[in-house]
LOGUSE-260159 format. One record per residue: x, y, z of N, C-alpha, C in turn. Coordinates in pm, whole numbers, padded with zeros to 5 digits, always signed. Atoms other than C-alpha are relative to their C-alpha. Layout:
<rs>
XYZXYZXYZ ...
</rs>
This chain:
<rs>
-00087+00124-00113+15367+01252-01042+00146+00047-00031 -00183-00038-00012+15707+01309-00954+00055-00129-00036 -00077+00082+00063+15948+01056-01107+00128-00025+00133 -00101+00067-00131+16231+01063-00889+00000+00062+00131 -00013-00060-00139+16247+01149-00535+00126+00010+00049 -00113-00030-00054+16472+01323-00360+00050-00065+00122 -00069+00036-00083+16723+01183-00123-00021+00006+00126 -00025-00036-00091+16694+01180+00193+00081+00106+00062 -00167-00085+00021+17072+01327+00266-00052+00098-00012 -00059-00148+00089+17003+01603+00055-00122+00114+00086 +00079-00061-00047+16651+01672+00250+00053+00097+00105 -00083-00026-00110+16853+01719+00594+00119+00138-00019 -00058-00132+00021+17080+01975+00461+00023+00100+00061 +00012-00119-00031+17146+02256+00658-00063+00012+00158 +00112+00070-00141+16950+02080+00985+00115-00004+00101 -00066-00007-00111+17103+02126+01334+00072-00169-00005 +00006+00157-00064+17083+01757+01435+00056-00093-00206 -00045+00044+00131+17077+01621+01032-00089-00169+00050 +00093+00088-00006+16807+01376+01113+00014-00099+00121 -00039+00159-00105+16961+01190+01403-00080+00037+00224 +00034-00033-00149+16780+01376+01690+00129+00098+00144 -00023-00123-00081+16974+01564+01969+00150+00000-00048 -00147-00027+00132+17290+01768+01813+00113-00102+00061 -00127+00045-00040+17531+01574+02027+00009-00169-00022 +00030+00143+00053+17402+01212+01882+00050+00002-00105 -00015+00014+00116+17534+01306+01564+00091-00008-00006 -00164-00033+00007+17917+01330+01660+00028-00168+00022 -00048+00122-00055+18080+00986+01652-00067-00091-00060 +00123+00080+00050+17963+00638+01553-00042-00048+00129 +00064+00036-00122+17821+00635+01917-00084-00074+00019 +00200-00018-00027+17486+00671+01886-00007-00141-00105 +00030+00079+00093+17509+00409+01589-00056-00166+00042 -00024+00147-00046+17589+00085+01817+00008-00097-00057 -00075+00058+00079+17763-00084+01611-00022-00008-00176 -00038-00002+00111+17815-00230+01283-00082-00089-00077 +00042+00062+00096+17572-00332+01007-00076-00045+00084 +00143+00087-00040+17274-00599+01189+00072-00006+00142 +00005-00046-00094+17443-00513+01520-00094+00056+00074 +00082-00010-00138+17204-00549+01827-00144+00007-00040 +00153+00081+00046+16913-00707+01597-00034-00127+00064 +00017+00047-00081+16827-00880+01888-00150-00083+00000 +00127+00032+00002+16484-01057+01919-00098+00151+00069 +00037-00051-00041+16390-00815+02094+00025+00205-00094 -00004-00107+00056+16524-00479+01895-00072+00122-00081 +00091-00042+00056+16275-00277+01854+00036+00076-00137 -00060-00081+00086+16484-00010+01630+00020-00059-00139 -00034+00035+00156+16576-00239+01361-00099-00110-00052 +00105+00082+00052+16271-00504+01361-00036-00029-00139 +00035+00041+00093+16110-00402+01078+00132-00001-00182 -00094+00015+00065+16456-00406+00917+00012-00190-00055 -00021+00137-00052+16476-00804+01014-00155-00060-00080 +00125+00053+00047+16109-00888+00932-00045-00012-00122 +00043+00024+00146+16106-00813+00584+00114-00049-00075 -00142+00077+00108+16460-00975+00474-00073-00167-00031 +00042+00068+00104+16368-01244+00209-00020-00173+00088 -00042+00124-00031+16519-01559+00436-00020+00035+00135 +00012+00029-00146+16427-01647+00798+00100+00037+00093 -00108-00078-00107+16599-01435+01064+00047-00068+00144 +00027+00083-00119+16517-01613+01398-00056-00150+00009 +00017+00124-00054+16573-01956+01518+00090-00064-00062 -00112+00064+00111+16753-02230+01372-00097-00056-00132 +00050+00017+00098+16730-02405+01038+00031-00151-00015 -00050+00116+00038+16718-02787+00965+00102-00023-00135 -00079+00085+00158+16830-02790+00620+00137+00101-00023 -00157-00035-00012+17170-02549+00676+00070-00081+00065 -00135+00064-00041+17324-02858+00787+00153-00021-00111 -00119+00036+00048+17680-02963+00682-00004-00111-00032 -00021+00172+00002+17722-03285+00479-00163-00036-00067 +00141+00080+00072+17405-03511+00349+00004-00055+00095 +00028+00116-00129+17236-03672+00663-00035-00102-00067 +00037+00110+00013+17237-04040+00613-00110-00017-00016 +00080+00036-00007+16908-04227+00582-00026-00110+00110 -00002+00087-00146+16771-04419+00908-00001-00125-00077 +00000+00112+00034+16785-04778+00844-00044-00079+00109 +00051+00115-00102+16575-05067+01020+00110-00065+00022 -00097+00104-00042+16799-05322+01234-00112-00136-00022 +00036+00092+00007+16739-05661+01151+00138-00113+00056 -00054+00097-00037+16947-05966+01359+00027-00114-00066 -00014+00097+00081+17130-06268+01198-00108-00130+00031 +00100+00086-00019+16884-06456+01411-00117-00009-00006 +00102-00106+00057+16589-06276+01255-00013-00074-00154 -00004+00024+00118+16653-06397+00921-00011-00124-00057 +00046+00156+00019+16461-06674+00751+00079-00061-00130 -00041+00053+00142+16557-06912+00470-00046+00067-00122 +00095-00050+00126+16285-06796+00207+00010+00133-00027 +00004-00101+00056+16343-06449+00234+00179+00052+00002 -00167-00025+00030+16707-06273+00140+00008+00182-00055 -00016-00123+00055+16604-05928+00009-00008+00076+00147 -00018-00054-00083+16692-05659+00299+00037+00104-00043 -00017-00157+00013+16668-05305+00147-00065+00037+00095 +00051-00070-00129+16626-05068+00375+00038-00018+00141 -00020+00046-00145+16755-05247+00699+00164-00005-00041 -00123+00041-00019+17084-05304+00828+00012-00149+00058 -00043+00144-00022+17235-05656+00922+00099+00015+00071 -00059-00030-00075+17347-05665+01257+00041-00145+00074 -00055+00135-00004+17556-05987+01398-00110-00103+00136 +00016+00040-00097+17341-06100+01710-00076-00162-00065 +00043+00176+00038+17270-06497+01670+00171-00027-00065 -00075+00057+00101+17437-06731+01427-00075-00026-00136 +00077+00027+00101+17334-06777+01072-00024-00191+00026 +00073+00148-00010+17151-07170+01033+00102-00046-00096 -00060+00074+00090+17311-07213+00731+00063+00053-00118 -00109-00121+00091+17504-07040+00398-00117+00043-00088 +00101-00097+00030+17278-06779+00278+00040+00096-00125 -00028-00142+00074+17292-06496+00003-00116+00137+00079 +00038-00070-00056+17184-06209+00132+00027+00168-00049 -00020-00133+00048+17089-05829-00003-00013+00050+00069 +00055-00131-00095+17083-05524+00236+00080+00139-00011 -00031-00090-00013+17139-05162+00277+00154+00004+00090 -00128-00025-00059+17403-05183+00522+00007-00187+00097 -00024+00135-00173+17574-05473+00809+00125-00011+00023 -00119-00073-00075+17796-05439+01064+00108-00124-00058 -00093+00086+00097+18149-05627+01021+00002-00140+00035 +00047+00143-00056+18063-05873+01273-00090-00113-00076 +00068+00065+00107+17777-05979+01074+00046-00145-00135 -00092+00069+00137+17974-06039+00754+00088-00084+00021 -00046+00141-00017+18215-06271+00920-00029-00096+00025 +00107+00124-00061+17984-06474+01080-00062-00083-00134 +00033+00043+00134+17822-06504+00741+00086-00076-00078 -00168+00061+00067+18163-06571+00532+00002-00155+00051 -00055+00139-00056+18251-06839+00834-00138-00126-00022 +00092+00139+00014+17909-07073+00721+00027-00016-00149 -00035+00034+00169+18028-06995+00322-00110+00053-00039 +00107-00143+00066+17728-06717+00273+00061+00121-00046 -00065-00180+00008+17777-06352+00167-00117+00077+00017 +00157-00113+00008+17566-06036+00216+00075+00076-00135 -00038-00110+00109+17596-05784-00084-00118+00134+00058 +00004-00145-00049+17581-05418+00025-00062+00076-00130 +00070-00058+00115+17337-05185-00236+00003+00124+00138 
</rs>
């Protein structure tokens, strides 16, 4: 069994085309078609085997490559929907439609500025977590 395989470039030494087909094609960089991965579109048959064997996905968009962090989507609730007995609204954003009936202390994930002002006018508070 052969341990070290001869390099391809050493095998082509002395041949006219040096493995590039027609003799004129070996001159200059015009035959190459660009630098690096240039010409590797969806239908680039000559380089498709290189692309398909890459460890990462080459074609299409990926949602994981977004910049920054995506804020979790919160459910929305208005002031006129909040009752006296329930005060815990984690996972909700409180919006300012309606008016608070009386003084209340509510915990929520988010709240609009106008909702906070309305509750403060009545004498209550919204605690954001």
